[in-house]
C-alpha positions in Angstrom: -0.1 -0.1 0.0 1.5 3.4 -1.1 2.5 5.8 1.7 -0.4 8.1 2.5 -0.2 12.0 4.3 -0.6 11.2 8.0 1.2 7.9 7.8 4.4 7.3 10.2 7.4 6.0 8.1 11.0 5.1 9.2 13.8 6.6 7.3 17.1 4.7 7.6 20.4 5.9 6.5 23.1 3.7 5.4 25.2 4.6 8.3 22.8 2.8 10.4 20.9 5.7 11.7 16.9 5.8 11.8 14.2 8.3 11.9 10.6 7.8 12.8 8.6 10.7 10.6 5.1 11.8 10.2 4.2 12.1 6.4 3.2 15.8 6.1 3.8 19.3 4.4 7.3 19.9 6.0 10.8 19.2 5.6 12.9 16.8 8.2 16.4 17.7 8.9 19.3 15.5 9.9 22.8 16.3 10.4 23.6 15.5 6.9 20.5 16.4 4.7 16.7 17.3 4.5 13.8 15.2 3.3 10.8 17.2 2.2 8.1 14.5 3.6 5.2 15.4 1.3 7.3 14.2 -1.5 6.9 10.4 0.2 3.1 10.5 -0.4 2.4 7.9 -3.1 5.9 6.4 -2.5 5.9 2.3 -2.1 8.0 1.0 1.5 11.4 -0.2 0.1 12.0 2.5 -2.1 15.1 4.5 -1.9 14.4 8.4 -1.2 17.1 10.9 -2.0 17.8 13.9 0.2 18.1 17.7 -0.8 21.9 16.8 -0.9 21.8 13.7 -2.4 21.9 11.4 0.7 20.3 7.9 0.6 17.4 7.0 2.7 15.5 3.7 2.6 11.9 4.1 3.3 10.5 1.5 5.1 7.5 0.2 7.4 7.9 1.0 11.2 7.3 -1.9 13.3 6.1 -2.0 16.7 9.4 -2.2 18.3 10.4 1.1 16.2 7.4 2.9 17.7 8.3 1.7 21.2 12.1 2.6 20.8 11.2 6.2 19.9 8.4 7.1 22.2 8.4 10.4 23.6 9.3 9.8 27.2 9.2 11.8 30.6 10.1 8.7 32.9 12.0 5.4 32.4 10.3 3.1 29.9 10.0 -0.6 29.8 12.0 -2.1 27.0 11.1 -4.3 23.8 13.2 -7.0 25.5 11.2 -7.0 28.5 7.8 -6.4 26.9 8.0 -9.6 24.8 8.5 -11.6 27.7 5.8 -9.6 29.8 3.1 -10.2 26.7 3.7 -14.1 26.7 3.7 -14.6 30.5 0.4 -12.6 30.9 -0.9 -14.1 27.8 -2.1 -10.9 26.0 -3.8 -11.2 23.1 -6.9 -10.4 21.2 -10.0 -9.8 23.1 -8.3 -9.8 26.5 -8.7 -7.2 29.1 -5.6 -5.9 30.8 -5.0 -3.4 33.7 -1.7 -1.8 34.3 -0.8 0.5 37.5 1.5 2.9 36.6 1.6 3.7 33.0 4.1 6.4 32.8 5.3 7.4 29.1 2.9 4.3 27.9 5.6 2.0 26.4 3.8 -1.2 27.8 0.8 0.4 27.5 1.3 0.7 23.7 2.1 -2.9 23.4 -0.7 -4.1 25.3 -3.1 -2.2 23.0 -1.4 -3.6 20.0 -2.1 -7.0 21.1 -5.6 -6.7 22.5 -7.0 -5.9 19.1 -10.0 -3.9 18.3 -12.1 -6.4 20.8 -9.8 -6.0 23.6 -9.1 -3.3 26.2 -6.6 -1.7 28.2 -7.0 0.1 31.6 -4.4 2.5 32.6 -4.0 3.7 36.0 -1.6 6.7 36.3 -1.4 9.1 39.2 0.7 12.0 37.6 -1.6 13.9 34.8 1.6 14.9 32.9 2.9 11.3 32.3 -0.5 10.3 31.0 -1.0 13.0 28.8 2.4 11.8 27.1 1.2 8.2 26.8 -2.0 9.5 25.3 -0.1 11.3 22.8 2.4 7.9 22.1 -0.9 5.8 21.7 -2.6 8.4 19.4 0.5 8.6 17.3 0.3 4.6 16.6 -3.5 4.8 16.2 -4.2 2.8 19.5 -5.6 5.4 21.6 -9.2 4.1 21.5 -8.2 0.7 22.6 -7.2 2.2 26.3 -9.2 3.4 29.3 -7.1 5.9 31.0 -7.5 6.7 34.9 -6.0 9.6 36.5 -5.7 8.6 40.0 -3.8 7.0 42.5 -5.2 3.5 43.6 -4.4 2.6 47.4 -6.7 0.1 48.3 -8.7 -1.5 45.2 -9.3 -1.0 41.3 -12.5 -0.5 40.1 -12.5 -3.4 37.8 -13.0 -7.1 38.5 -12.7 -10.3 36.5 -9.7 -8.9 34.3 -7.6 -11.3 32.6 -4.3 -9.4 33.3 -2.5 -7.3 36.0 0.9 -5.3 35.7 2.1 -3.4 38.4 4.9 -0.5 37.7 5.1 1.3 40.9 7.7 2.0 43.6 5.8 0.0 46.3 3.7 -2.7 44.4 3.5 -4.9 47.3 0.8 -2.6 48.9 -1.6 -3.2 45.6 -1.4 -7.2 45.5 -4.3 -7.8 47.3 -6.0 -5.4 45.0 -4.6 -7.1 41.9 -5.8 -10.4 43.3 -9.1 -9.4 43.8 -9.5 -7.8 40.0 -8.1 -11.0 38.4 -10.1 -13.6 37.0 -9.4 -17.2 38.6 -6.2 -18.8 37.2 -4.9 -15.5 35.6 -2.0 -13.6 35.3 0.0 -11.1 37.6 3.1 -9.4 36.4 5.3 -6.8 38.4 8.5 -4.9 37.3 10.7 -3.6 40.0 14.4 -2.1 39.5 16.0 -3.4 43.0 16.4 -7.0 44.7 15.3 -5.5 47.9 12.0 -4.7 46.0 11.7 -7.9 44.6 12.3 -9.5 48.2 9.6 -7.4 49.4 7.0 -8.4 47.0 8.0 -12.2 47.6 7.3 -11.9 51.2 3.9 -10.3 50.5 3.0 -12.2 47.8 3.1 -15.3 50.3 0.3 -13.6 52.1 -2.1 -14.0 49.1 -3.5 -17.0 46.9 -0.6 -16.8 44.2 1.0 -19.7 42.8 3.7 -20.4 40.2 5.9 -17.4 40.9 8.9 -16.5 38.8 11.5 -13.8 39.1 13.4 -13.2 36.0 16.0 -10.3 34.5 16.0 -10.3 30.8 19.7 -9.0 29.2 20.0 -8.2 25.6 23.2 -8.3 23.6 23.5 -7.5 19.9 26.1 -8.4 17.6 28.2 -6.5 15.0 27.2 -7.3 11.4 30.3 -8.1 9.7 30.6 -11.4 8.6 34.4 -11.2 8.6 34.5 -10.0 12.2 31.7 -11.2 14.1 31.7 -10.2 17.6 29.5 -8.6 20.3 28.9 -5.0 20.3 30.8 -2.8 22.9 27.8 -2.2 24.6 24.6 -4.4 25.4 21.2 -3.7 27.4 22.0 -5.3 30.5 20.0 -4.6 33.7 16.6 -2.6 33.2 14.7 -4.1 36.0 13.4 -7.2 37.7 10.1 -9.1 36.5 7.9 -11.0 39.0 5.0 -13.2 37.7 2.3 -15.1 39.5 -1.1 -16.7 39.0 -4.3 -16.4 40.9 -5.8 -19.1 42.7 -8.7 -19.2 44.9 -6.8 -20.7 48.0 -3.4 -22.5 48.9 
């Protein structure tokens, strides 16, 4: 399908840079060159675009990964390396209802909304209005705003929802909402938690023992990329190591 006005596209350069841009009547400037974005209308993904100074750009379709890596952020975001595992552990898919508390800038919210499809729903609690506005902006960019119910409030005792299929907590003290998460979940369904430090993990594990949760798991996901030189294949000098600890559990009615 040809590129249309208002679409988001990814412009790649031969030196490995990438730019996520909206196609509209304006110039996009890089450190080397500029592209008149309106001229992309009618182009096909995969074509080569020449900048004003002759720089070669590859026009490609942005993936969910590209949107997640380039979200506007006012908080630390959850990285794609963690998001993929979260989606699988929480069994997020078409038609599901997912509740998150601590939506932040909306990277995970975006992934949840993408996966639940038109028939699913994401409920996102965030006490900071300024963060929630950024999350809404990011969701609108990818066309998924209508799949999310935003709630600008701090939860202290209970969520308004019951019988949801997954709950994810991204808070400084998630253990205070474990009872609320248990009450909101359907039986046999899935809880996820993100915390950055080991003492927070320990506190969560201690509190989880007080409620009917089973199949408890703690993981840390590391990502190492490799240089794409076939003659000198080796790891990149830098890697995405610790970003947070993930805790997962399943609700049962009694232990």
